Residue frames as a rotation matrix with the C-alpha (Angstrom) as fourth column:
MET 1
0.581 -0.751 0.314 -21.07
-0.811 -0.501 0.303 -0.24
-0.070 -0.430 -0.900 33.70
ILE 2
0.707 -0.454 -0.542 -17.95
0.078 0.812 -0.578 -2.33
0.703 0.366 0.610 33.05
GLN 3
0.869 -0.490 0.070 -15.56
-0.088 -0.015 0.996 -3.33
-0.487 -0.872 -0.056 35.83
HIS 4
0.682 -0.731 0.029 -11.94
0.059 0.015 -0.998 -2.64
0.729 0.683 0.053 34.76
GLY 5
-0.498 -0.767 -0.405 -9.69
0.476 0.148 -0.867 -3.71
0.725 -0.624 0.292 37.61
PRO 6
-0.523 0.300 -0.798 -10.51
0.776 -0.220 -0.592 -1.31
-0.353 -0.928 -0.118 40.48
TRP 7
-0.876 0.229 -0.425 -12.01
-0.350 -0.908 0.232 1.19
-0.332 0.352 0.875 37.99
LYS 8
-0.112 0.870 0.480 -15.58
0.622 0.438 -0.649 1.20
-0.775 0.225 -0.590 36.64
ILE 9
-0.979 -0.198 0.042 -16.17
0.144 -0.538 0.831 2.39
-0.142 0.820 0.555 33.07
LYS 10
-0.203 0.950 -0.237 -19.48
0.081 -0.225 -0.971 4.24
-0.976 -0.216 -0.031 32.69
SER 11
0.889 0.450 0.086 -19.04
0.125 -0.058 -0.991 5.09
-0.441 0.891 -0.107 28.98
THR 12
-0.220 -0.953 0.209 -16.45
0.490 0.078 0.868 5.11
-0.844 0.293 0.450 26.23
GLU 13
0.863 0.428 -0.270 -16.09
0.007 -0.543 -0.840 7.54
-0.506 0.723 -0.471 23.32
ASP 14
0.054 -0.822 0.567 -13.64
0.955 0.208 0.210 7.24
-0.291 0.531 0.796 20.42
VAL 15
0.601 0.163 -0.782 -12.30
0.177 -0.982 -0.069 10.78
-0.779 -0.097 -0.619 19.97
TYR 16
0.303 -0.524 -0.796 -9.69
-0.902 -0.427 -0.063 10.22
-0.307 0.737 -0.603 17.24
GLN 17
0.400 -0.254 0.881 -8.56
0.175 0.964 0.198 7.47
-0.899 0.075 0.431 14.89
ASP 18
0.417 -0.318 -0.852 -6.16
-0.903 -0.250 -0.349 7.11
-0.102 0.914 -0.392 11.96
PRO 19
0.662 -0.108 -0.742 -4.23
-0.270 0.889 -0.371 4.10
0.699 0.446 0.559 10.57
PHE 20
-0.287 -0.922 -0.260 -1.65
0.049 0.257 -0.965 4.30
0.957 -0.290 -0.029 13.39
ILE 21
-0.991 -0.123 -0.055 -3.47
0.080 -0.212 -0.974 5.47
0.108 -0.969 0.220 16.51
LYS 22
-0.011 0.999 0.045 -6.85
0.358 -0.038 0.933 5.42
0.934 0.026 -0.357 18.22
VAL 23
-0.948 -0.240 0.208 -7.73
-0.073 -0.472 -0.878 7.65
0.309 -0.848 0.430 21.16
ARG 24
-0.016 0.970 -0.241 -10.66
0.457 0.221 0.861 6.95
0.889 -0.096 -0.447 23.43
LEU 25
-0.689 -0.066 0.722 -12.06
-0.518 -0.652 -0.553 8.85
0.507 -0.755 0.415 26.38
ASP 26
-0.322 0.549 -0.771 -13.63
0.589 0.754 0.290 6.83
0.741 -0.361 -0.566 29.17
GLN 27
0.002 0.405 0.914 -15.99
-0.733 -0.621 0.277 8.30
0.680 -0.670 0.296 31.75
VAL 28
-0.281 -0.304 -0.910 -15.14
0.243 0.895 -0.374 6.36
0.929 -0.326 -0.178 34.90
ILE 29
0.902 0.230 0.365 -15.63
-0.323 -0.200 0.925 5.86
0.285 -0.953 -0.106 38.57
ARG 30
0.022 -1.000 0.009 -12.11
-0.634 -0.021 -0.773 5.97
0.773 0.011 -0.634 39.96
PRO 31
-0.267 -0.190 -0.945 -10.81
0.415 0.862 -0.291 3.52
0.870 -0.470 -0.152 42.56
ASP 32
-0.982 -0.119 -0.149 -11.50
0.185 -0.421 -0.888 6.17
0.043 -0.899 0.435 45.25
GLY 33
-0.307 0.950 -0.047 -15.19
0.845 0.250 -0.472 6.21
-0.437 -0.184 -0.880 44.25
ASN 34
-0.078 0.237 -0.968 -15.11
-0.116 -0.967 -0.227 9.64
-0.990 0.094 0.103 42.58
ASP 35
0.842 0.377 0.386 -16.19
0.372 0.112 -0.921 10.33
-0.391 0.919 -0.046 39.00
GLY 36
0.001 -0.872 -0.490 -13.41
-0.251 -0.474 0.844 10.96
-0.968 0.123 -0.219 36.52
GLN 37
0.889 0.133 -0.438 -12.10
-0.452 0.100 -0.887 10.56
-0.074 0.986 0.149 33.01
HIS 38
0.075 -0.906 0.416 -9.33
-0.089 0.409 0.908 8.41
-0.993 -0.106 -0.050 31.61
VAL 39
0.566 -0.007 -0.825 -7.81
-0.810 -0.192 -0.554 8.58
-0.155 0.981 -0.114 28.14
VAL 40
0.253 -0.503 0.826 -6.44
0.134 0.864 0.485 5.47
-0.958 -0.012 0.286 26.44
VAL 41
0.285 -0.283 -0.916 -4.25
-0.911 -0.378 -0.167 5.66
-0.299 0.881 -0.365 23.34
ASP 42
0.581 -0.074 0.811 -4.08
0.170 0.985 -0.031 2.48
-0.796 0.156 0.585 21.26
LEU 43
0.007 -0.649 -0.760 -1.04
-0.892 -0.347 0.289 2.32
-0.451 0.677 -0.582 18.96
LYS 44
0.672 0.088 -0.735 -0.49
-0.553 0.721 -0.419 -0.27
0.492 0.688 0.533 16.30
PRO 45
0.817 -0.455 0.354 1.31
-0.024 0.587 0.810 -3.24
-0.576 -0.670 0.469 17.91
GLY 46
0.641 -0.646 -0.416 4.93
-0.747 -0.397 -0.534 -3.49
0.179 0.652 -0.736 16.89
VAL 47
0.836 -0.523 -0.166 8.15
0.526 0.850 -0.029 -5.43
0.156 -0.063 0.986 16.67
CYS 48
0.645 -0.762 0.058 11.71
-0.753 -0.621 0.218 -4.71
-0.130 -0.185 -0.974 17.75
VAL 49
0.951 -0.304 -0.056 14.52
0.257 0.877 -0.406 -6.76
0.173 0.371 0.912 16.18
LEU 50
0.525 -0.851 0.034 18.07
-0.654 -0.377 0.655 -6.97
-0.545 -0.366 -0.754 17.49
ALA 51
0.897 -0.329 -0.293 20.47
-0.054 0.578 -0.815 -8.28
0.438 0.747 0.500 14.84
LEU 52
0.568 -0.713 0.410 23.57
-0.587 -0.002 0.809 -9.86
-0.577 -0.701 -0.420 16.38
ASP 53
0.573 -0.409 -0.710 26.54
-0.617 0.356 -0.702 -11.13
0.539 0.841 -0.048 14.37
GLU 54
0.700 -0.315 -0.641 29.07
0.395 0.918 -0.019 -13.87
0.595 -0.240 0.768 15.17
SER 55
-0.434 -0.899 0.057 31.42
0.502 -0.295 -0.813 -11.30
0.748 -0.324 0.579 16.76
ASN 56
-0.082 0.555 -0.828 28.66
0.985 -0.081 -0.151 -10.08
-0.151 -0.828 -0.540 19.14
ASN 57
-0.987 -0.082 -0.138 28.19
0.051 -0.974 0.221 -6.83
-0.152 0.212 0.965 17.26
VAL 58
-0.103 0.995 -0.009 24.67
0.663 0.062 -0.746 -5.39
-0.741 -0.083 -0.666 17.19
TYR 59
-0.800 -0.011 0.599 23.12
0.535 -0.465 0.705 -3.66
0.271 0.885 0.379 14.19
LEU 60
-0.179 0.693 -0.698 21.09
0.694 -0.414 -0.589 -0.64
-0.698 -0.590 -0.407 15.24
THR 61
0.147 0.295 0.944 19.41
0.871 -0.491 0.018 2.26
0.469 0.819 -0.329 13.48
LYS 62
-0.585 -0.194 -0.788 20.01
0.530 -0.826 -0.190 5.97
-0.614 -0.529 0.586 13.93
GLU 63
-0.401 0.588 0.703 17.08
0.748 -0.233 0.622 8.04
0.530 0.774 -0.346 12.78
PHE 64
-0.946 0.221 0.239 15.41
-0.299 -0.881 -0.367 11.36
0.129 -0.419 0.899 13.54
HIS 65
-0.508 0.829 -0.232 12.09
0.827 0.545 0.136 10.64
0.239 -0.123 -0.963 15.26
TYR 66
-0.365 0.432 0.824 9.53
0.150 -0.846 0.511 13.38
0.919 0.311 0.244 14.91
GLY 67
0.603 0.758 -0.249 7.73
0.341 0.037 0.939 12.72
0.721 -0.651 -0.236 18.21
VAL 68
0.574 -0.453 -0.682 10.79
0.758 -0.020 0.652 13.12
-0.309 -0.891 0.332 20.45
GLY 69
0.997 -0.077 -0.025 12.36
-0.081 -0.910 -0.407 15.70
0.008 0.407 -0.913 18.15
ARG 70
0.216 -0.974 0.068 15.82
-0.872 -0.161 0.462 14.15
-0.439 -0.160 -0.884 18.05
TYR 71
-0.013 -0.349 -0.937 17.92
-0.674 0.695 -0.249 11.36
0.739 0.628 -0.244 16.63
SER 72
0.462 0.210 0.862 17.51
-0.806 0.504 0.309 8.04
-0.370 -0.838 0.402 18.38
ILE 73
-0.568 -0.627 -0.533 19.61
-0.737 0.676 -0.010 4.88
0.367 0.387 -0.846 18.27
GLU 74
0.186 0.769 0.612 17.37
-0.840 0.447 -0.307 1.82
-0.509 -0.458 0.729 18.29
ALA 75
-0.688 -0.157 0.709 17.07
0.159 0.920 0.358 -1.77
-0.708 0.359 -0.608 17.24
VAL 76
-0.914 0.405 -0.028 15.03
-0.085 -0.122 0.989 -2.21
0.397 0.906 0.146 14.06
SER 77
-0.670 0.734 -0.108 11.42
0.273 0.109 -0.956 -1.41
-0.690 -0.670 -0.273 14.92
GLY 78
-0.886 0.440 -0.150 8.11
-0.350 -0.419 0.837 -1.09
0.305 0.794 0.525 13.15
GLY 79
-0.307 0.886 0.348 4.37
-0.798 -0.040 -0.601 -1.49
-0.519 -0.462 0.719 13.31
ILE 80
-0.823 0.156 0.547 2.51
0.289 0.943 0.166 -4.70
-0.490 0.294 -0.821 12.55
GLU 81
-0.764 0.576 -0.290 0.06
-0.601 -0.471 0.646 -4.17
0.235 0.667 0.706 9.71
PRO 82
0.028 0.852 0.523 -3.49
-0.845 0.300 -0.443 -5.46
-0.535 -0.429 0.728 10.29
GLY 83
0.909 0.418 0.002 -3.58
-0.371 0.810 -0.454 -9.18
-0.191 0.412 0.891 9.50
GLU 84
0.365 -0.856 -0.365 0.22
-0.489 0.158 -0.858 -9.43
0.792 0.492 -0.361 9.21
ASP 85
0.759 -0.222 -0.612 2.15
0.540 0.740 0.401 -12.03
0.364 -0.635 0.682 11.22
ALA 86
0.912 -0.398 -0.097 4.53
-0.228 -0.689 0.688 -10.41
-0.340 -0.605 -0.720 13.74
GLU 87
0.142 -0.926 0.349 7.57
0.297 0.377 0.877 -12.41
-0.944 -0.021 0.329 12.57
LEU 88
0.164 -0.030 0.986 6.87
0.986 -0.006 -0.164 -11.48
0.011 1.000 0.029 8.95
THR 89
0.958 0.158 0.238 6.70
0.145 -0.987 0.071 -7.84
0.246 -0.034 -0.969 10.04
ALA 90
0.642 -0.766 -0.023 10.04
-0.165 -0.167 0.972 -8.25
-0.749 -0.620 -0.234 11.83
GLN 91
-0.009 -0.638 0.770 11.63
0.750 0.505 0.427 -9.84
-0.661 0.581 0.475 8.75
ARG 92
0.483 0.283 0.829 10.30
0.812 -0.498 -0.303 -7.07
0.327 0.820 -0.471 6.49
GLU 93
0.996 -0.075 0.041 11.47
-0.085 -0.912 0.401 -4.29
0.007 -0.403 -0.915 8.81
LEU 94
0.396 -0.908 0.135 14.97
0.171 0.218 0.961 -5.81
-0.902 -0.358 0.242 9.17
GLN 95
-0.133 -0.429 0.894 15.43
0.949 0.206 0.240 -5.84
-0.287 0.880 0.379 5.41
GLU 96
0.619 0.456 0.640 13.76
0.663 -0.740 -0.114 -2.47
0.422 0.495 -0.760 4.77
GLU 97
0.997 -0.079 0.008 15.59
-0.070 -0.820 0.568 -0.52
-0.038 -0.566 -0.823 7.45
ILE 98
0.368 -0.928 0.052 19.11
-0.652 -0.218 0.727 -1.94
-0.663 -0.302 -0.685 7.49
GLY 99
0.396 -0.196 -0.897 19.33
-0.865 0.247 -0.436 -4.34
0.308 0.949 -0.072 4.54
LEU 100
-0.740 -0.625 0.250 19.73
-0.672 0.696 -0.250 -7.61
-0.018 -0.353 -0.935 6.43
VAL 101
0.476 0.766 -0.432 18.09
-0.576 0.643 0.504 -11.02
0.664 0.009 0.747 6.45
ALA 102
-0.304 -0.529 0.793 18.61
-0.947 0.260 -0.189 -13.49
-0.106 -0.808 -0.579 9.28
GLU 103
-0.454 0.035 -0.891 18.77
-0.333 0.920 0.206 -17.27
0.827 0.390 -0.405 9.33
HIS 104
-0.519 0.190 -0.833 17.96
0.722 0.620 -0.309 -17.76
0.458 -0.762 -0.459 13.03
TRP 105
-0.278 0.557 0.783 15.00
-0.357 -0.816 0.455 -16.01
0.892 -0.153 0.425 14.68
GLU 106
-0.600 0.120 -0.791 14.23
0.713 0.529 -0.461 -16.10
0.363 -0.840 -0.403 18.38
HIS 107
0.208 0.727 0.655 11.14
-0.041 -0.662 0.748 -14.47
0.977 -0.182 -0.107 19.85
VAL 108
-0.646 -0.603 -0.469 12.24
0.456 0.188 -0.870 -13.38
0.612 -0.776 0.153 23.33
GLY 109
-0.441 0.582 -0.683 9.00
0.808 -0.074 -0.585 -11.89
-0.391 -0.810 -0.438 24.66
THR 110
0.066 0.564 0.823 6.68
0.658 -0.645 0.389 -8.94
0.750 0.516 -0.413 24.46
VAL 111
-0.739 -0.286 -0.610 7.01
0.651 -0.534 -0.539 -5.62
-0.172 -0.796 0.581 26.26
ASP 112
0.513 0.831 0.216 4.51
0.830 -0.544 0.120 -2.87
0.218 0.118 -0.969 26.99
PRO 113
-0.428 -0.820 0.381 6.59
0.686 -0.569 -0.453 0.30
0.588 0.067 0.806 26.53
PHE 114
-0.736 0.329 0.592 3.87
-0.534 -0.819 -0.208 2.32
0.416 -0.469 0.779 28.25
THR 115
-0.749 0.447 -0.490 1.29
0.530 0.847 -0.037 1.04
0.398 -0.287 -0.871 30.71
THR 116
-0.700 0.483 -0.526 -0.75
0.310 -0.458 -0.833 3.92
-0.643 -0.746 0.171 32.09
VAL 117
0.068 0.720 -0.691 -2.32
-0.407 -0.612 -0.678 5.57
-0.911 0.327 0.251 29.06
VAL 118
0.037 -0.159 -0.987 -0.82
-0.999 -0.031 -0.033 3.94
-0.025 0.987 -0.160 25.95
VAL 119
0.522 0.127 0.843 -1.42
-0.134 0.989 -0.066 0.40
-0.842 -0.078 0.533 24.69
SER 120
0.583 -0.418 -0.697 1.40
-0.800 -0.148 -0.581 -0.65
0.140 0.897 -0.420 22.35
PRO 121
0.674 -0.357 0.647 2.56
-0.093 0.827 0.554 -4.27
-0.733 -0.434 0.525 22.80
THR 122
0.451 -0.639 -0.623 5.93
-0.884 -0.223 -0.412 -4.80
0.124 0.736 -0.665 21.12
ARG 123
0.978 -0.124 0.170 7.25
0.108 0.989 0.099 -8.27
-0.180 -0.079 0.980 20.26
LEU 124
0.399 -0.913 -0.086 11.01
-0.814 -0.396 0.424 -8.65
-0.421 -0.099 -0.902 20.70
TYR 125
0.985 -0.167 0.036 13.32
0.162 0.845 -0.509 -10.74
0.054 0.508 0.860 18.52
ILE 126
0.180 -0.980 -0.088 17.02
-0.597 -0.179 0.782 -11.56
-0.782 -0.088 -0.618 18.59
VAL 127
0.982 0.187 0.008 18.28
-0.092 0.520 -0.849 -12.68
-0.163 0.833 0.528 15.19
ARG 128
0.053 -0.992 0.117 21.52
-0.413 0.084 0.907 -14.28
-0.909 -0.097 -0.405 14.07
GLY 129
-0.242 -0.226 0.943 23.03
0.678 0.656 0.331 -15.71
-0.694 0.720 -0.005 10.91
LEU 130
0.412 0.428 -0.804 22.97
-0.036 -0.874 -0.484 -12.38
-0.910 0.229 -0.345 9.10
SER 131
-0.424 -0.537 0.729 23.39
0.819 0.116 0.562 -11.73
-0.387 0.836 0.390 5.40
ASP 132
-0.772 0.026 -0.635 23.00
-0.148 -0.979 0.140 -8.65
-0.618 0.202 0.759 3.24
ALA 133
-0.146 0.775 0.615 19.84
0.958 0.266 -0.107 -7.82
-0.247 0.573 -0.782 1.32
PRO 134
-0.556 -0.060 0.829 18.64
0.482 -0.836 0.263 -4.69
0.677 0.546 0.493 -0.48
LYS 135
-0.763 0.306 -0.570 17.42
0.380 -0.501 -0.778 -1.87
-0.523 -0.810 0.266 1.77
SER 136
-0.520 0.623 0.585 14.04
0.522 -0.311 0.795 -0.33
0.677 0.718 -0.164 1.00
PRO 137
-0.808 0.193 -0.557 13.17
0.461 -0.383 -0.800 2.28
-0.368 -0.903 0.221 3.63
GLU 138
0.253 0.954 0.163 9.79
0.951 -0.214 -0.225 4.00
-0.180 0.211 -0.961 3.59
GLY 139
0.171 -0.126 0.977 9.57
0.617 -0.760 -0.206 7.57
0.769 0.638 -0.053 2.31
THR 140
0.838 0.186 0.513 9.58
-0.238 -0.721 0.650 8.98
0.491 -0.667 -0.560 5.84
GLU 141
0.869 -0.493 0.041 12.73
0.230 0.477 0.848 7.09
-0.438 -0.728 0.528 6.84
ILE 142
0.519 -0.855 -0.006 16.30
-0.425 -0.253 -0.869 8.33
0.741 0.454 -0.495 6.54
ILE 143
0.971 -0.032 0.238 18.10
-0.183 0.546 0.818 5.62
-0.156 -0.837 0.524 8.47
GLU 144
0.091 -0.986 -0.137 21.78
-0.848 -0.004 -0.531 5.21
0.523 0.164 -0.836 9.27
THR 145
0.796 0.074 -0.600 22.94
0.146 0.939 0.310 1.73
0.587 -0.335 0.737 10.28
VAL 146
0.236 -0.691 0.683 25.09
-0.916 -0.392 -0.080 1.74
0.324 -0.607 -0.726 13.42
VAL 147
0.649 -0.135 -0.748 27.19
0.144 0.988 -0.054 -1.35
0.747 -0.073 0.661 14.19
MET 148
-0.027 -0.654 0.756 28.86
-0.842 -0.393 -0.370 -1.72
0.539 -0.647 -0.540 17.58
PRO 149
-0.786 -0.268 -0.557 29.79
0.055 0.867 -0.495 -4.36
0.615 -0.420 -0.667 20.14
LEU 150
0.210 0.911 -0.355 26.88
0.474 0.223 0.852 -5.49
0.855 -0.347 -0.385 22.32
ASP 151
-0.015 -0.276 -0.961 28.76
0.998 -0.068 0.004 -4.33
-0.066 -0.959 0.277 25.43
GLU 152
-0.945 -0.324 0.035 29.10
0.326 -0.936 0.132 -0.80
-0.010 0.136 0.991 23.99
ALA 153
-0.384 0.886 0.260 25.37
-0.012 -0.286 0.958 -0.68
0.923 0.365 0.120 23.31
ILE 154
0.329 0.457 -0.827 24.66
0.799 0.332 0.501 -1.76
0.504 -0.825 -0.256 26.91
GLU 155
-0.512 -0.590 -0.624 26.96
0.815 -0.563 -0.137 1.05
-0.270 -0.579 0.769 28.11
MET 156
-0.897 0.223 0.382 25.00
0.032 -0.829 0.559 3.51
0.441 0.513 0.736 25.95
VAL 157
0.166 0.959 -0.230 21.78
0.368 0.156 0.917 2.36
0.915 -0.236 -0.327 27.65
ASN 158
0.203 -0.140 -0.969 23.40
0.978 0.084 0.193 2.91
0.055 -0.987 0.154 31.05
ARG 159
-0.778 -0.536 -0.328 24.54
0.541 -0.837 0.082 6.42
-0.318 -0.113 0.941 30.03
GLY 160
0.067 0.908 -0.414 21.05
0.291 -0.415 -0.862 7.32
-0.954 -0.063 -0.292 28.76
GLN 161
-0.579 -0.345 -0.738 22.19
-0.561 -0.489 0.668 7.49
-0.592 0.801 0.089 25.12
ILE 162
-0.773 0.511 -0.375 19.90
-0.021 0.570 0.821 4.66
0.634 0.643 -0.430 24.01
THR 163
-0.833 0.484 0.268 16.43
-0.459 -0.334 -0.823 5.35
-0.309 -0.809 0.500 25.44
HIS 164
-0.145 0.797 -0.586 13.98
-0.823 0.231 0.518 3.42
0.549 0.558 0.623 23.23
ALA 165
0.066 0.191 0.979 12.45
-0.930 0.368 -0.009 1.08
-0.362 -0.910 0.202 25.82
PRO 166
0.947 0.283 0.150 12.03
-0.223 0.920 -0.324 -2.06
-0.229 0.273 0.934 23.65
THR 167
0.513 -0.839 -0.182 15.64
-0.182 0.101 -0.978 -1.67
0.839 0.535 -0.101 22.45
CYS 168
-0.169 -0.574 0.801 16.88
-0.925 -0.188 -0.330 -1.39
0.340 -0.797 -0.499 26.03
VAL 169
0.426 0.419 0.802 15.04
-0.718 0.696 0.018 -4.58
-0.550 -0.583 0.597 26.99
VAL 170
0.998 -0.019 -0.057 16.17
-0.021 0.770 -0.638 -6.63
0.056 0.638 0.768 23.98
LEU 171
0.226 -0.971 0.074 19.79
-0.478 -0.176 -0.861 -5.52
0.849 0.159 -0.504 24.46
LEU 172
-0.151 -0.230 0.961 19.61
-0.984 0.129 -0.123 -6.64
-0.095 -0.965 -0.246 28.08
GLN 173
0.756 0.478 0.447 18.09
-0.437 0.877 -0.198 -9.97
-0.487 -0.046 0.872 27.01
ALA 174
0.790 -0.532 -0.305 20.91
-0.109 0.367 -0.924 -10.53
0.604 0.763 0.232 24.50
LYS 175
-0.133 -0.878 0.460 23.51
-0.737 -0.222 -0.638 -9.77
0.662 -0.424 -0.618 27.17
MET 176
0.091 0.241 0.966 21.83
-0.911 0.412 -0.017 -12.10
-0.402 -0.879 0.257 29.67
GLN 177
0.962 0.258 -0.088 21.78
-0.269 0.843 -0.466 -14.93
-0.047 0.472 0.880 27.10
MET 178
0.414 -0.887 -0.207 25.56
-0.234 0.116 -0.965 -14.64
0.880 0.448 -0.159 26.83
GLY 179
0.577 -0.127 -0.807 25.99
0.707 0.572 0.416 -15.08
0.408 -0.811 0.420 30.57
């Protein structure tokens, strides 16, 4: 038996795995002492990159996301490939998705978009010193670049129009840096 905070794990079974996700089912003793089950979903760790120009405009993506079934406005985001450095992933995603490279990179922390059932640490970056580069989206990506003032993006978060959690956090961090 493995102690896991106030939980005790009696056994673990991997029930599904593909290149993006792994699902495991734990047989547990719950904090109240009763037997139970708990599912944990491990997603590929990711990055979220907020590109900010000299006029305090942010460069976001607008893309249909299958899981939520709607278009979502987000900072550039993507999964870290096994063995790939997070900043290299961030650089690759910035160029692939919106055709930008950045001179100045700042890692501003890591967020856990979900904490109860899903493990998906996402490293956040704010980048400046932007220049154009060729776009090369993946075959599943039809991405529109959306450019707007940082303050407008913050307002969209407050109105519930930008809901991607890592994007919300990195926008707030950019605003807080400006004072």
